[in-house]
C-alpha positions in Angstrom: 97.9 56.8 97.6 100.6 59.4 98.2 99.7 62.3 100.4 99.6 65.8 98.9 102.5 66.8 101.1 104.7 64.1 99.6 104.0 64.8 95.9 105.7 67.3 93.6 104.2 70.6 92.7 103.5 71.0 89.0 103.0 74.5 87.7 101.3 74.9 84.3 99.4 77.7 82.5 95.9 78.1 83.7 92.9 78.5 81.3 89.7 80.5 81.6 88.0 77.4 82.9 90.4 77.5 85.9 89.4 81.1 86.7 86.6 80.1 89.2 89.2 78.4 91.4 91.5 81.4 91.4 88.8 84.0 91.9 87.3 81.8 94.6 90.5 81.8 96.6 90.8 85.6 96.1 87.3 86.0 97.5 88.2 83.9 100.5 91.0 86.3 101.1 88.6 89.2 101.2 89.9 90.8 98.0 86.4 91.1 96.6 87.2 90.2 92.9 84.6 91.1 90.3 82.1 88.5 89.4 82.9 88.6 85.6 86.6 89.5 85.6 87.9 86.4 83.9 87.2 86.9 80.2 88.7 90.5 80.2 91.7 89.3 82.2 92.4 86.4 79.8 91.8 88.5 76.7 94.7 90.7 77.6 97.2 87.8 77.9 95.7 84.3 77.8 99.1 82.8 78.5 99.7 84.9 81.7 97.9 82.8 84.3 99.4 79.9 86.2 98.2 77.2 88.6 100.3 74.9 90.8 98.9 71.4 91.3 99.7 68.5 93.5 98.3 65.2 92.3 96.1 67.2 89.9 94.6 69.3 92.7 95.1 73.1 92.5 97.1 74.5 95.4 98.7 77.8 94.2 98.1 80.5 91.6 99.6 83.6 90.1 99.2 85.8 87.1 101.9 87.6 85.1 100.0 89.4 82.4 102.0 91.1 79.6 100.9 94.6 78.5 102.9 95.2 75.4 106.6 94.8 74.9 107.8 96.7 78.0 105.4 96.1 80.9 103.8 93.2 82.7 101.6 93.1 85.8 101.7 90.4 88.5 98.6 89.5 90.5 96.5 86.7 91.9 99.4 85.4 94.0 97.7 82.8 96.1 98.4 79.5 98.0 95.7 77.3 99.4 95.7 78.0 103.2 96.2 74.4 104.3 99.3 74.1 102.1 101.1 77.3 102.9 104.6 77.5 104.3 105.9 74.6 102.1 107.5 76.6 99.3 104.7 76.1 96.8 104.1 79.8 96.4 107.8 80.6 95.7 108.0 77.7 93.1 104.9 79.1 91.4 106.3 82.6 91.5 109.6 81.6 89.9 107.9 79.6 87.2 105.5 82.4 86.2 107.9 85.3 86.4 109.8 84.0 83.3 106.7 84.8 81.3 107.4 88.5 81.6 110.8 88.2 80.0 112.7 91.5 80.3 109.6 93.6 80.9 109.3 95.8 83.9 106.8 94.1 86.3 104.3 95.9 88.4 102.1 94.7 91.3 99.8 95.9 94.0 101.2 94.2 97.1 99.3 93.5 100.3 101.1 94.8 103.4 102.1 91.3 104.7 104.0 90.5 101.4 105.7 93.9 100.7 109.0 92.9 102.3 109.1 89.7 100.3 108.4 91.7 97.1 111.3 94.0 97.9 113.6 91.0 98.2 112.5 90.0 94.7 113.5 93.4 93.3 110.2 95.3 93.5 110.4 98.9 94.8 107.4 100.8 96.2 106.0 103.7 94.1 103.0 104.6 96.2 100.3 103.4 98.6 96.8 102.6 97.3 93.9 102.6 99.7 90.6 100.9 99.2 87.7 103.1 100.3 84.3 101.4 100.9 80.9 102.6 102.0 77.2 102.7 101.0 76.6 104.6 97.8 75.3 108.1 98.6 72.2 109.5 96.9 73.2 110.9 93.5 71.8 111.9 90.2 73.5 111.2 86.9 74.7 114.4 85.2 73.4 114.9 81.8 76.8 115.1 80.2 77.8 111.6 81.4 76.6 108.7 79.3 77.2 105.0 78.6 80.3 104.2 76.5 79.2 103.4 72.9 81.0 101.4 70.2 81.9 104.7 68.5 83.6 105.8 71.7 85.9 102.8 72.0 88.9 104.2 70.1 88.9 107.5 72.0 88.4 105.8 75.4 91.2 103.3 74.6 93.5 106.3 73.8 92.5 108.0 77.0 93.1 104.9 79.0 96.6 104.5 77.5 97.5 108.0 78.9 96.4 106.9 82.4 98.2 103.5 82.5 101.8 102.4 82.1 100.9 100.5 78.9 98.2 100.1 76.3 95.6 97.4 76.8 93.1 97.4 74.0 92.2 93.7 74.2 91.4 94.0 77.9 89.3 97.2 77.4 87.1 95.7 74.6 85.8 93.2 77.2 86.0 95.4 80.3 83.8 98.1 78.7 81.2 95.7 77.2 80.9 92.8 79.8 77.3 92.3 80.8 76.8 93.7 84.3 79.6 96.3 83.9 78.4 99.9 83.7 80.9 101.8 81.6 80.4 105.6 81.4 82.2 108.4 79.6 82.3 112.2 79.9 83.2 114.2 76.9 83.7 117.9 76.1 82.8 118.0 72.5 84.9 115.4 70.7 87.4 115.2 73.6 87.1 112.5 76.4 87.5 114.1 79.8 87.1 110.9 81.8 85.6 107.5 82.0 84.7 104.9 84.7 83.4 101.4 85.2 81.2 100.0 87.9 81.0 96.2 88.2 79.6 93.7 90.7 82.0 92.0 93.1 81.7 89.2 95.5 81.2 91.5 98.6 80.4 94.9 97.1 80.2 96.8 93.9 83.6 97.9 92.5 84.5 101.2 90.7 87.5 100.8 88.5 88.9 102.5 86.7 87.9 106.1 87.5 90.1 108.2 85.2 89.3 111.9 84.8 90.9 115.2 83.8 89.7 117.0 86.8 88.1 116.5 90.2 84.9 117.9 88.7 85.0 115.3 85.9 85.6 112.6 88.5 82.7 113.7 90.7 80.4 113.7 87.7 81.4 110.2 86.7 81.2 109.0 90.3 77.7 110.4 90.7 76.6 108.7 87.4 78.2 105.4 88.3 76.4 105.2 91.6 73.2 107.0 90.6 70.8 104.1 91.0 72.6 102.0 93.6 72.0 104.2 96.6 72.8 102.4 99.9 74.6 99.5 98.3 78.2 98.8 99.4 80.7 100.2 96.9 84.5 100.0 96.9 87.2 102.0 95.0 91.0 101.7 95.2 92.5 105.2 95.3 96.3 105.9 94.9 97.5 108.3 97.5 99.4 110.1 94.7 96.0 111.7 93.9 94.8 113.7 96.9 91.7 114.8 95.0 90.8 111.1 94.6 91.1 110.5 98.3 89.0 113.6 98.9 86.3 112.4 96.5 86.1 109.0 98.4 85.9 110.8 101.7 83.3 113.2 100.5 81.1 110.2 99.6 81.4 109.0 103.2 83.7 106.1 102.3 86.3 104.9 104.8 89.6 103.0 104.3 89.2 99.2 104.5 92.3 97.8 102.8 95.6 98.9 101.5 98.3 97.8 99.0 101.5 99.3 97.6 102.1 99.7 93.9 105.6 98.3 93.3 107.8 98.0 90.2 110.9 96.1 89.2 112.1 99.0 87.0 111.1 102.1 85.2 107.7 102.5 83.6 106.7 105.0 80.9 105.3 108.3 82.3 101.5 108.4 82.6 98.9 110.8 83.9 98.8 109.8 87.6 96.8 112.9 88.4 94.0 111.5 86.3 93.8 108.2 88.3 91.0 108.7 90.8 90.5 104.9 91.0 92.7 102.1 89.7 91.2 99.6 87.4 92.0 96.4 89.3 94.6 95.2 91.8 95.1 92.1 89.6 96.0 93.8 86.3 96.9 97.3 87.4 
């Protein structure tokens, strides 16, 4: 039997059934993926996930998920530790990138890979810092409530204003997945913010936390964490939002991980001041 090192890498599209392999590798890297991310991720673009295999065994992964006609997001770039340094990651990268076509591609790059991403045409836009800590004691404000089916249209429109592209297929799953706590704050008929708390491998994750004002964000944060006092919670905050950094620090959270948001080209304007916590580092 030929050794793995002597066989050719074959890169093909991954399926939802392959997601446990990809998310398991991400967990091993300490990225703390959500426990139920797969269905929402694949709903956005079921053709946007790739695995490299040698002799049928998975050795590399990447996602290039298309969000509409102009924007794609790259994530889940992983190579099995025992087979790194052999070019498998680059081969997987080149194969998957074609899926984006002429779209601008975004990613949240770990520090160790940022120079490599620059060489591939990605330019940094801002740092994102993961803040973690035990959830403080909190009470849910009366004007924050669970997202209902009747809210979906308004929340989807609000989300589109806070993200470089619309992603309704993703949101249908993200807001309704069992175990996800999706909350909205409204002023009359107008949405002033929404957020989601979900279980991760190592801690609970908040993402997104989108809000008009710091007051709206604090109300949503309190409601999301109202009955998980003392449990470890993580939120990825872009440094372009100082109020988001202040909110995490006020909760007693401390920096534990950082990435850089990077793009290959222009993206449509969006309300970065409303982004108190990004949705995911895998899909933006």
